[in-house]
N, C-alpha and C positions, 0 to 999 in steps of 0.2 A: 331381673333388671327392672327399671323404675322408668316414669316417665322422661326425667332429666338425663338419664343414661342412655335412653331412646334415640330421642331427639339429637343430644351430643353424638353420638355415634353417625345418625344418617346426616346431621351436616357434616360433620368429615370424610367421610363417603361422596361428598356432593360437592366436595372444596373445588372440585374443578370447572363447575358450575359457577357463572355472574352473582353477586351478591344476591340482586333484584330477583332472578329465578329460583336460585336457590333458598331466600328468606319465602319466599312463596310457597314452596313445598314443605319447609318448616312450620310454617302457620298452618297451612290444611292439616298433616296429621297432630299438630296443638290442639288444633279445632276437635278434633275425633275422642283426644282427650275428655275435653272441656265437655263433652256429650255423656259421657260414662261416669260411674260413681268410682269405678275400682280402675286402675292403670292396670292392673295384672290383668283385669278380664279384656281392655283393648290390646293390650301386647299379645295376649293369646291370640285375640283375632286379625293379627296383620304377622306378615311376614316380617324376616329379619331386616334389622335396618341395609344389611350387605345386599339381599337380594331385590329391595326395595329399590335401593339407587342403582342396580346393574341395571333393572329395567326401565326407571328414569333416564339413563344414561344413554340407554341404547335408543331410547325414543329420540334425543338429542343428534342420534347418527354419530353418538361417540364411543369407540372399542372399549370396553374396560379392560380387554388384555394390555393393550397400550397408553393407559393412562401414568401420567405421572406426576408426583406429589412432592411440592418443592419444602424439604424441610432443613433444621438442623443449619440453616443459610450458612457457609464459611465465610471467613475472614475474609478481607482482599489480602493481607499478608500468606495465607493461607493458598488462597489461587495462584499469589504471583509461585510459590515455592512447590506449589503442584506442577504447574506448566515449565520451569525450571528445570525441575526431574525428569518431567516428560522429552524435554527437547535434549537437554545432555545425556540422559542415562537410560528411559526406556525406549526411546524411538529407535536410538542408531544399535542396542543391545538387538530390537525384533525388527529393523531392516535387516541387519548381518543374518539372524539366524533364517530370517526370510528366502535370504538368496542361495541358503543351501538347497532345499529343494527343489530349485529352481537349475541350480549348479548338476546336480544326480541328475535330472531330467537330458539336460542339454548333453552331460557325458552318457546318456543312454542313445541317445540319438547320434551322435559320434562313434559311442563302440559299432552301432552297426554300419554309417558308413564308411568308418575308415575299414573294415573288415577287406575290402578290395585293394589298397594300399600294402597290404601284409603276406597278400596269396604267394605262395614260391611252391610251386610245383603241387604235385595231387597231396602227401602228406600235409604238409604246410597249406595247402587251403584250405584240407578239413579244419584242421587245428584253427587258423585264422577265424574260419566261419563259426564253428561251434563256439570258441572263445569270446567271439565277438559280437554273437546272438545272444548266447550265455550272460556275460558282462551287460548287456542292454537290457534283459529279463531284470535280474536281479537288482541294477542301479535303477530300473523303471519301479520297481516296488519300493525298493526306498525310499525315494523319491515323492512316491502320493503319500508313504507314512509320514514323512518330514513335513509333506506340505497341511496334511488334516492335523498335524500336532500344533504348525503353525497359525493355524483356524483357529483352533481350542484356544490356544495363547492369547491369541488376538481377541477374542470374543471375551476372556476374564480381564483383561488390559482396560478394554472400553467399559467394562462391567464397574473396573474397580475405580477409573477416571469420573464415571458417573455417580459412582457413590460420596467419593469424595468430594465431586462441588454438590452432594447435596440432592442430587437428583435420584431418584427410584422409578429405572426406567423398565418395565417387564417386559420389552422385547428381547433384553438379551435372553431373558428364559425361553424366548421361544424360538430363538434363531438353531434351525436343524439342519445339519447337513448331510448329503448321503452317503453312504460306504463308497468309497472309489470299487473298491473290491470286497465281494463277500468270501465269508472262511473258507469254502473250497473252491474258488477260481483262487485266491490266494495260496492259499497250499499247493497247488496245480501247478503255477506260476514258480511260484518257489524250488518246487522239485525240479522242473523242467530246467530251471536257470542252471542248479546247480550240477544237474547231469550234463547239462553243455559245457560248463565249465571244466567238471571232471574228463568226459569225451576230448575238448579242448586241449588238457594239459597231457594227456596221455598220448593224443598226436604232435604233440608239441617234443614230448621229449624222444619219441622216434625221433621226427625232424631232424631235431639236432642233432642226435646222435649218427644221425647219414649225412649230415652237411660236409662239407669237406672232400666227398668220396667221387665227386666227379669233378674230371678234368676238363679244359679247352685246349681242343686238340687242333689240330691244321692238315688238309688235304689238298693236294694238289693235282691237278690234271689236265694233261694237255689231248689236243683234239686238233685235225689236220682238215681240209677241204671245208667247212663250218660256214652254212649259209642260214642258217634259223636256231635260235638260243630260247630255252623255254625252263625259267627258275621259278620255283616253287616252294618257297622257304616262310618258315616265323621267325619273327623276331631276331629278323639279321638285318644289317644295313646292303644295298645294294649297289657296288660300285662298277663301271665301265669303263675303262682307259684304253688310251691306245700307247704299242709298244712297236718297236722296230721289228721282234719276230714276228717270222710267216705265220706260226699258229696261234690257236686260241688256245689259253690255258684260264682255268678256273680255279682260283684258288678259293677254299670253302671251310672258315672258321666256326666249329661247333662244341657242341657240350658232348662229354665220354657219354654219358649214357642215350645219346642221342642217334638216329640212323636215317638212312639218306641214300639215294640212286642216283650213279650217275649212268647215261645212256647216250650212246649215239646209233641213230638209225640213219643211213644213209649222210646226207649232209645237215642234218638236226641233232642235235644233244638236249640234253634234259638232266636237269638237275632237279630231284622233288625229293624232301625231308619226309620221312615217312610217319606217321603218327598212329597210337592207339589210343584206348581211352586213357589211360593213367598218364602219358606222356603229354596228352592233350594238354593237362594244366597246366604247362609250363607257356603256356599262352600267356600267365602272369605269374610270370616266376621272378621272384625277388632276385635271387642270383644274377640269373640273367639281366636284369635292368643293372646292377653293377659292373657287367660287363659289358656294357654295349659297344665300347671302343675295340671290344675286341672280338664279336662274333660278328661276321661278317662273311660276303659273297664278293670276293674281287673277280672280276671276268677283262683278262687282257684280250684285247683283239687286234690285228693288224692293220696298220694305221690306213690302206689302199683298202679295207676291206668293205665292202657295204652288204649287210645283212636283207637278208627277204622279209624276214620277219623277228618282232624279237618280244615276246611275253613275260612279264614281269608278274608272279602273283605273290605279295608278303603282307606281313601285319605288325604295326608296334615297333615302325623302325622306319630308317630314311633310304629316299632313294636317289641317288646323284649321277643324273646321266649329263655328258656334254662329249660337242662333236664328233656326232655318229650320223651316218645314213643308211636309213634302213628303206629296201623301196617297197616295200609292200605293205605292211601293217606294223605298228608299235604300237602294242597295250598294254599299260599297267594298273593292276588290280590290286589295291591294298587298304586296310581299315588301321585307324588311328597313327598314320604317319605322314610325315613331310616331304613334300615332292620338292627338287631344284632340277629342273632341266633347262639346258642352255644349249645354244648352237645344232641344230638336228635338223633334219630333212629327212623326210619320210613322206609317203601318197595316204596313210589313213593312222592319227593320233586319236590312242583313247585312253583317257584317264577317269578313274573311278574309284575313291576312296571316300571312306564315310568322315573321319574327324583330324582331317589335315590340314595344312596350308599345300596353295600349289602355286608355283613358281616357275612360269614359261619365261624365256628369254631366246629371242633368236631364234626362232621356228619359223620355218616353211613346209609344208604340206597341204595335199590337195581340200582335207576336211581336218577340224578337231574339235574333238568333242569333249569335254569337263564335268565330271560329274562331282560335288561333294556335299555332305549333309552339313558340317560347320567347320568347315574352313574358307580362310580368305584365299581368292583366286587373283593372283596377279598375270598379264600378259604383257610383255614389251616386246619390241620389234617383230611383230607376227605377220605373217605373210602366208595366206589361207584362199580358199573360197567359200568355203561353210565354216562359219565357225558357231558352235551352242555351246553353254555354259551356265550350268545350275548349280545354283548352292544355296541351303534353306537360313542358315544365320547366321549369315558370314559378307563383308563385303568382296565388292567386284571392281576391279582397278583395271585398266586399259591405257596402255601411252604406245602410241605409233603402231597401228594395228591397220593393215593392207588387207580387204578381203571382198566378196560380192555378197556374201547374205551374214548376217551376225544377228543371235539369238541369245538373249541374257536372260535368265530369270532366277530372283532372288527373293526371299519371302520376307525375313527382316530389317534388313541392311540397305548399305547407300549401292547405289552405281555410280563410277567418279570415271566418265570418256574422257580421255584428251587424245587428239590426232588420228580419231578411227575414221579412218578414206572406206568408205561402202556404198554399196550401191540399195540393199535395204537394211534396215537394225529393228529388232523388235526388242523393247526394254519392259520389263514387268518386274515390278516390285510389293510389295503389300503394305510395307511399313519405313518404307525408306527413302531417302532424296534422290532424285537421278538429276546427273550434270554431266551435260556434255557440250563440248568446244574443242575446235580445229585451230587454236593458234597458230601454227607453222604455216597454215592454209587457209585463211579464214574465205576465200571463195571459191572452196570446193562445196560441190551441190551432191547435197545426198536424198536422192529419188524417193526413197520412203521411210519416216521414222512413224513409229509405234509405239506411242511411252503410256503406262498405266502403274500409277501408286496409287494406295487407298488413301497414305495419311501422312506421305511425303510433299516433296515439294520441288515442283521444276525448276532448270536452268538451263536452256538448250536454246545455244546461240550459233549454232552452225546455220550454213543455208539449206533450206531444202525447197524441193518442190511438193509435196506432201507431210503434213502432220498431225498425229493423231492422238490427242492426248485423253486420257478419261481418270 
């Protein structure tokens, strides 16, 4: 290397600097050559042009690994052609490919969540669970690998475009993505997913082979001198109807593989569905869902019968009661069920449900207690001394209610009260509006109103003696 070559290489390496700054450094090293007789001696005493340029650029705060050099400036026609190619061909194809991993990741989530929609008894419960989890793991792995490939491809598309525009941008060389899975974890998840899929397939074959072996059967029992009824069943609609017959008749529609117990002790009758570990999974039975209209408990009672106690315990079903009189307690305990109750007279009325709507119409009771987590509560034409209504994530609607004390509690929905005539009322909702009006009697005065909402609005137009808002 001679003086001319040395200075030429140095100038090239410092091309990112302004011309004036670059010329100062070139002049400095040019003078070094002027003080020595031999160019070789000067070059031997200096570092390479690349090394010198790196030190200079670092002193100017420039990262040499991210500097760019404009060369081979493309023509305007070339730039237009590249842009058209990107818009019409490369970008649409790349976006389509990019949708694949996200679709696979979504399928993975759906496979996991969708398990609960296909559980059908114990065997199919296992098959649906293992198939769902296995499919979720496999699609997750494929989705992550596809995403890594799209990132790798995107990096090279970016580099190709920069090169095509005559830009060498070394940042593309430094793009490094961490591996989503280490090889051992990848193998473990793959084996686990395959094993789950195989297990699910085996149980599916067993479940399919047993499909259709169970039938829907009907059993009827007649009872006399009945005052108390206790029903404890799963996934069966419960209906009570009045008939002209003097006896109580229970019609029980059930699966052939189910077991139950009818029992009468004195004036109390009990219908109880028996469960062991295996048929407990019929709680999620798909065949039962297909025959909701067939599986039920129908209780026929005499028109003039006044029950002392009526207790109903059920889940995943509907409870419809009308024109019933119970002298002591009427209690309904259910989950994931809708309740429609009308024209009922009782002393103590208790409803406890997790995820179902509750509709009460024409109810007369000394006390009414309704508790549900995620179901709407509607009360129409109610007469009671004490009313307690509690729900977490649903609206509460009252229309024409007469009571001495009313307590309403809901967390995240609205409370709408119309023609509620009471002495004291407590209303509490965290994230809902409170509306209370008595259009049929605007002169009625409520003694005490306590209303609390954190993030809602008040619309209370009833007359009152004392009103507390929070």
